Residue, then its C-alpha position, 0 to 999 in steps of 0.5 A: m827630438q822635437v826641439s831639433v826638428g822645430v829648430f831645423i824647420l825654422v832655420y831652413l825657413g829662414m834660409m828660404i826667405g832670408g830671415f824672419p819678418g820683423l827681426a834684423l836677422d839675415r841667414t847667418g844670424v838665423a843659422l847662429l840663433g838656431a845653434l844657440v837654441l839647441l845649445a841652450t835647451g840642452a837639445v845638443a851638448p856643447e861637446q856634440a856641437w863642437q864635434s859636429v863642425d867640420v874643422s877641416t872645411i872651416g880651416l880651408l875656407f879661412g886659409l883661402m880667405v886670408v890668401s884672397a885678402q892679400f890680393r884685395l888689400g894689395g890692390f890687385y882686384a882693383f888693378a885687374a878691373r881698371r885694366v880690363a875696363s880701359m882696354a880699347f876693344s869693342p864692348p862685346v869683346l871687352l865683355a868676353i875679356l871680363l868673363a874670362v878674367v873674372a872666371g879665372l880668378s874666381s876658380v882659385l879665389t873667393n868669388d864673392i870678394i872678387c865681386l865686391a872689389m871689382t864692381p865699382l871699378i867696372i862701373e867707374g870704367c863704363s862711365h868714363r867710356a859711356l858704356n852701358p854697365l848692365p851687360q858688364l855687371l851681369g857678366l861679372a856676376c854670372a862669370a864669378n859664379i860659373g868660373s867658381a865651379a871649375t875647382l874645389i876651392g872656387n866657392p864655399q860649397n865646392i870646399l865643403i863637397g871636396q872636404t866631405l867626399n875627399l875628392s881629388f883636385v885633378s879628377y874634379l877639374v877634369d869633370a868641371l872644366p869643360p862645362v864651365v868653359l862652355s857655360l861661359a861661352a853661353t853666358w857671353a852669347v846670351l848677354a851679347f844677344l840681349y844687349r845688341g844695340h845697347w852697348h852704350r849709355a852716356s852717364s856722369p864719370i864715376s870714380a871709385e875708391s880702392p886700394r892702391f896697387n902694390a906690386w910687391q904684395t901682389s907678387k907675394g900673394a901670387c907666389i903663395l897662391t901658386f904654391v897652394i894650388a901646386s901642393f893641392l895638385f901634387l902633394p899628399v898633404p891635407r888641403e886645409t893644413i896647406a891653406l892655413g900654412a899659407a894664411g900664417v905666412l901671409l900674416v907674418s908681414r911688416k907692411m900688411h897689418s893682421r887687423e886689416m887682413l883678418g878684417a877682410v875674412d868673411w866671418h859671416l860666412l864662417v859663422l853660417f857654416i858653423g851654425l848650419f853644421v850644428v843644426n844639421d847634425a842635431f837633426a840627423a842625430c835624432g833620426a829625422l834626416d833619415h826619416s825625411f830621405a826615406w819619405i822622399h824615396d817613397s815619393g818616387v825621388d831617388l836622390q842617389q840617382p844622378a839625374w834626381l840629385f842634379v835636379v833636386t840640387a838646382v831647385l833647393s839651391n834657389l830655395v834656401s841657397n846653395v850652401p845650406a842646400t849642399m849641406l842637406l844633400l851631401p848625405t846622399a852623395t853616394h854615386p861616383l859623380a855625386g861631387p861634381i853633380l852637387a858642385l856644378s848644379s848648386t853653383f850654376a843654379g845661382n844665377l837664376i835670380i838675384v838672391g840665388s847667390i851672394a855674388n849676385i847680391i853684392v853686385v846688385e847692391q854695390a851698383r845701387n850704391l853708385g846709382i846703377r839699378i839692376s831690377w829683378a826683371e833685368h837680372a832674370r832676363a839674363g839670369v834665366p836663360i843663363t842658368l838653363l843653358s849652363l845646367v843643360i850643358a852640365a847635365a849633358w857632360l856629366a851624362l857623357r862622364a857617367 
């Protein structure tokens, strides 16, 4: 028990600070190291470690990553970014279009990959039109987070929630879509207000490298994605089976090499999930998780009440990141709206600070590589009001649904 509790505390401390001082470990490395320590010390048997991994969640994540890789390698994300950036509209209208496009893509494809592929192209388009890239980049990150909350496949934590709680794809969409749309409107309003009069900025033209657009490969991906979504909506087949089948079809290709397809899969995220599954299961198996929830309840915080669950999820997501927070809180998800509460709160909270979500970090780092600096203060100036407004909108909608 002592080993399991000690490893759990150290792993979630690493989740909070993003690693350990003096060691080249990120959150994935910390989670993997924790699982390895449990196995090496005998605190967890190999069979128990394997059984603790939710294979259906890992399978669904992997399958959808391969589908997203098809669009990325087919040049679709680059094509979409360049098309939006070249539209002859005023900057505020261009921002609104960008928010809608990014949110729509993020709701059915991996939002992190969308940010990775589109950030350099948005900067390129802004540089050629002498536009200030900051509102567009902040809008890209915020819309990717908010839009991903619309469906059960938009982001990793939603996939985990949907699989664990066996949520209906359609029912969740009904719960999530209104606050997502309203939060996108709030995001546009905040950015338009903050950058009024500062939409333009002269800079040297930037050319970003990207895969060439391939209409056939993109059409192939679109057909597969349409089938996947339709199957989720209408077929009584496990979602992970559908996603893995779609991945198998896409990997059988004469043009897209499987090495490139698999290279676009976010293996680090999959390893993070596996490591946290092992660590959390060991913590629960020794009874420490039940004791922790009992102590929290005795302190006056009832996580089975929607309001408390919503608030704690938002706070914890910014302390340890949304995936670990969701894993920790899922055992308390007994309320009928617990799934939407966890999904919306953890995802919307990710816009608060740069390290609140991987999408934010990707946009900031990609921008820095191209000479665009987004400081913590600059991000917080938009992220804080956007997060607070979106959380209020989600809380009000879920209260009406209760």
